[in-house]
MARKOL-792382 format. One record per residue (C-alpha): residue in one letter; x, z, y. Coordinates in pm, whole numbers. Each point is the difference from the previous one (the first is absolute). Example, Ala and Ser with C-alpha at 12.3 -4.5 7.8 and 13.67 -1.06 7.14 Angstrom:
# residues 2
  residu      px      pz      py
       A    1230     780    -450
       S     137     -66     344
# end
This chain:
# residues 303
  residu      px      pz      py
       X    1628   -2905  -11441
       X     160    -298     171
       X     330      43     180
       X     -73     121     349
       X     223    -259     165
       X    -234    -273    -120
       X    -275     121     232
       X     -64    -162     335
       X     199     177     270
       X     -99      27     364
       X     249    -158     240
       X     202     193     256
       X    -237    -137     265
       X    -311     137    -169
       X     -34     302     227
       X      -1    -199     324
       X    -218    -283    -138
       X    -273     205    -166
       X    -214     140     279
       X    -313     -22    -218
       X     162     225    -259
       X     113     249     261
       X    -347      13     156
       X    -170      97    -325
       X     300     217     -86
       X     -62     217     303
       X    -364      37    -106
       X     117     104    -346
       X     234     262     150
       X    -274     141     223
       X    -235      16    -300
       X     264     170    -216
       X      71     267     262
       X    -368      67      74
       X     -91      11    -370
       X     288     237     -70
       X    -101     228     289
       X    -347      29    -152
       X     141      87    -343
       X     309     216      66
       X     -12     326     193
       X     341      67     158
       X     211     -50    -316
       X     364     106       0
       X     107    -339    -134
       X    -148    -344     -60
       X     165    -261    -219
       X    -103    -346     126
       X      69    -325    -189
       X     -37    -343     160
       X     -35    -261    -275
       X     124    -358      59
       X     154     115     328
       X     184    -325      80
       X     267      44     270
       X    -144     342      79
       X    -111     -29     363
       X    -347     127     -87
       X     143     269    -228
       X     198     138     292
       X    -314      -2     217
       X    -188     168    -285
       X     253     285     -14
       X      -6      45     377
       X    -381      17      12
       X     -13     252    -284
       X     262     216     172
       X    -195     -18     327
       X    -327     101    -162
       X     146     256    -244
       X     246     165     237
       X      49     310    -217
       X      36    -197    -323
       X     312    -147    -157
       X     -71    -370     -57
       X     208    -136    -287
       X     -42    -379      13
       X      84    -263    -263
       X      -9    -379      28
       X     -19    -217    -312
       X      73    -373      -8
       X     133    -243    -261
       X     256    -140     246
       X     322     199      27
       X      66    -170     334
       X    -329     135     136
       X      66     348    -136
       X     352       6     147
       X    -142    -104     337
       X    -263     275     -17
       X     266     262     -69
       X     219    -129     282
       X    -278     -34     258
       X    -134     348     -80
       X     350     149      30
       X     -27     116    -359
       X    -311     210      72
       X    -211    -203    -246
       X      85     -22    -368
       X      13    -363    -111
       X     -95     -96    -354
       X      69    -342    -150
       X    -278     -73    -246
       X    -339    -153     -69
       X    -346     153      14
       X     -49    -155    -343
       X     264     235    -136
       X     -23     307     221
       X     234     269    -129
       X      -9     277     257
       X    -135     265    -233
       X    -355     107     -79
       X    -196     169     277
       X     292      10     245
       X    -157    -139     320
       X    -258     149     235
       X     -66    -328     182
       X      43    -362    -109
       X     -41    -292     239
       X      40    -376     -27
       X     -53    -286     243
       X     -36    -367    -102
       X     194      51    -323
       X    -221      64    -300
       X    -132    -358     -17
       X     347    -128     -99
       X      37     -73    -371
       X     309     -28    -220
       X     151    -351     -20
       X    -229    -239    -183
       X       4    -373     -66
       X    -311    -193      97
       X    -100    -353      84
       X     -99      59     365
       X     146     176     301
       X    -244     292     -38
       X    -248     106    -266
       X    -311     -76     209
       X      85    -372     -29
       X      48      -1    -379
       X    -224    -190    -244
       X    -282     225    -116
       X     135      98    -344
       X     352      65     126
       X    -144     199     288
       X    -201     220    -237
       X     309      75    -209
       X     198      84     313
       X    -271     233     130
       X     -14     191    -330
       X     379      39       5
       X       7      98     369
       X    -282     254     -33
       X     193     168    -280
       X     306      19     224
       X    -207     131     290
       X    -147     271    -220
       X     350      94    -111
       X     112      36     364
       X    -302     211      97
       X      48     211    -312
       X     362      61      96
       X    -109     116     345
       X    -259     231    -156
       X     260     152    -231
       X     248      48     285
       X    -252     191     215
       X     -25     376     -29
       X    -340     152     -68
       X    -190       0     332
       X     245    -264     125
       X    -123    -297     205
       X      76    -370      20
       X     -72    -254     273
       X      53    -357    -120
       X     -45    -327     186
       X      23    -345    -161
       X    -173    -336      -3
       X    -328     -77    -170
       X    -149    -326    -124
       X      35    -287     250
       X     293     132     203
       X     202    -271     183
       X    -180    -274    -192
       X      31    -253     284
       X     374      54      11
       X      36     -42    -376
       X    -202    -322      15
       X     222    -131     280
       X     314      81    -200
       X    -141    -183    -302
       X     -87    -306     208
       X     349     -25     150
       X     164      53    -338
       X    -205    -291    -131
       X     155    -238     253
       X     255    -254    -128
       X     301     173     157
       X     -76     338    -159
       X    -193     -74    -320
       X     306      48    -223
       X       4     365     107
       X    -370      63     -61
       X      38      97    -365
       X     301     223      67
       X    -144     255     241
       X    -296     235      -2
       X    -111     330     144
       X     -81     258    -270
       X    -278     164     199
       X    -336     140    -102
       X    -281      94     235
       X    -248     199    -213
       X    -375       8      45
       X    -141     319     148
       X    -196      84    -314
       X     319     -30    -208
       X     185     233     238
       X    -272     263     -27
       X     -10     -31    -379
       X     376      35     -43
       X      21     302     230
       X    -245     188    -220
       X     155    -125    -325
       X     341     147      87
       X    -152     339      80
       X    -122      16     361
       X    -351     142      35
       X    -258    -221     167
       X     -86     269     256
       X     367      14     103
       X      27    -374      75
       X     -59    -152     342
       X      36    -378      -8
       X     -17    -195     325
       X      -1    -379       1
       X      20    -215     312
       X     140    -328     131
       X     227     -55     298
       X     138    -301     183
       X     366     -81     -30
       X     186     182     275
       X     238    -297      28
       X    -161    -227     263
       X     208    -319      14
       X     124    -256    -254
       X     353     124      63
       X     -95     362     -68
       X    -193     -88    -316
       X     289    -211    -126
       X     238     285      79
       X    -217     242    -196
       X      -7    -238    -298
       X     376     -42      10
       X      53     374      16
       X    -160      60    -339
       X      68    -333    -175
       X     343    -131     105
       X     208     226    -230
       X    -201    -114    -302
       X     -31    -365      99
       X     370     -27      80
       X      79      49    -368
       X    -159    -339     -73
       X       2    -205     322
       X     292    -179     156
       X      52     166     336
       X     -78    -314     197
       X    -320     -61    -196
       X    -110     359      45
       X      47     -19     376
       X    -202    -324       1
       X    -270     169    -208
       X     -50     277     255
       X       8    -255     283
       X    -276    -195    -172
       X    -206     318     -42
       X      38      63     371
       X     -88    -359      92
       X    -319      10    -207
       X     -97     329     161
       X      43    -159     342
       X    -267    -254     -93
       X    -249     268    -107
       X    -234     231     183
       X     228     304     -17
       X    -272     250      89
       X    -208    -129    -290
       X     303       3    -232
       X      77     363      90
       X    -356     125     -34
       X     -60     267    -270
       X     313     -98    -193
       X     102     357     -77
       X    -214     146    -278
       X      80     368      42
       X     -67     274    -252
       X      71     354     123
       X     -44     269    -262
       X       9     377      45
       X       2     195    -324
       X      55     359    -112
       X     113     111    -344
# end
């Protein structure tokens, strides 16, 4: 497993510049609570794990909603993220009421069958660090893309298998992540700007190790790791970007890319890069650019 500090980290501004993530995150929380209410009958305790929790704002909301809906139940909540900074923030913002765990869902060591509920929002499509010739795998030459997809599917299966093993028998998971085609217009815009003379020397240095699986691959992997077909509910849908202006879209991009890009870009060039992204967006039909750019996959599963 790669060193965790080599992963892309979300910036400190991610929470305030990621309204699209928070919108689907609230839907994930509602789904997790409702699904748990239909599967647990007034338990004395529920252990709830939020995987790839980021700075933890949604994890805190998750705990509050579970406590509201299971008023007689002790809710023991855990948040896992590869960034120690994020985990420390979660612990601080929750006043120590949530247990923070620094780690990766590719190497989940919380014990076998220890959790009643596992959730994740916009996290499971992130891959370990990986060198490639384009900014994202969807833009790779065909043969390189095939190799990447085989590698990424293996990683994805490992992550889902870890979640399966962490769940208790009769435990439930509600997972939300991107599927094939997510944010493709934004990735294409990033590639186009990186190809400009001012930024082309950076093009081969940066990439996003993401993978948006096909729906049939998701279904197949869920059953291969042990979930029964009749216990899988897979919902796929598209949504517009919540960010409505060039400035908001640029802010969203910066929130999840600046920490990684800043390792390679000169600060002045990086600022100019985001300005150019924003300028190009201003010359586009923003409503058309935003349309259907979130490829959502919301899964409810029972072990």
